[in-house]
N, C-alpha and C positions, 0 to 999 in steps of 0.2 A: 724746355727752350724754345722758344720761336727764333729761327733767325729768316730775316727777310734775304731774299736773295735778289739781286739787281742784275741781271741777264745780260743787259746792253751794256755796262758799266763792265764786264768780264769779258764780253765781246771785243767792245775797243781795246781794251787790255790785249787781248791776244792778238788781234787786229795790228796794233803797232807793233807789236814785240816781232810777228811774222814778217811785217812790212820792213821793219828794220833789217831783218835778217835775209829778207830776198832783196833788198832796195838795187843790188846790184843786177838784177835778171831784167834789163830792159825793159822797166818801166811796172813791173810787178809791186815794187813797193808803193809808189804812187796811186796805183788802184788800191791796194790793201788799207794805205794810209788815208786816203778819201772815205774809204768805206768806216776804217774807224772815227776818224772824224764825224761823219753823220752819227755813228752808234754814239758815242760820247756826248755829243749836244742835246739825243734825245734820252739818254741818261739823266743827264743834268737837268733836263725842262721837268721831266715826270717825276722823278725820285729825289729830287735836291742834290746839293752839291754832295759828293762823297769824293774819298779819296782814291778809290780806283778808277772813278769816271775821270777825275782830273790826271790822273796817271796814264789812262787809255787816250786823252786829249793830247796831253805831251808828247807822247810815245808816237801817236798817229801823225802827228804835224811833223816831226822829226823824220819818220818814214817817207812822207811828202817831200822833205826837201831834200833829203838823201837820194830818194830814187831820182826828181828832176834832176840835179845835179850828175848824177850817173849817167842818167840818160841825156843830158845834153853834152857829157866828156865823150861817150858813145859816137854819137851825132858828129861831133867836130871832129874828134879821131878817123871816124870811119871817111866823113869829107875832103879831107886834109890826105888820106890814103889815096882816095880817087882821082884828087887833084893833081899828086904828085906821080900818078901813073900814066897822064895824060901828056 
């Protein structure tokens, strides 16, 4: 039995999952999500559409959004704390 493995799709899926789990760590989720987006698009372009590449793409998008929102909230709360201390 010959199974073709799509390493880029697996990598994008893992990066999307890890990016979602670490999205609250000051932008780490954004970085991992962006890398996952690149890997997913490469997997879809080179090997054709697959469920794993699509799942990696969706999870990477969610990781970027969650990381960006968390980072923006952190900056706003930090700025408000500094302004109230003056």
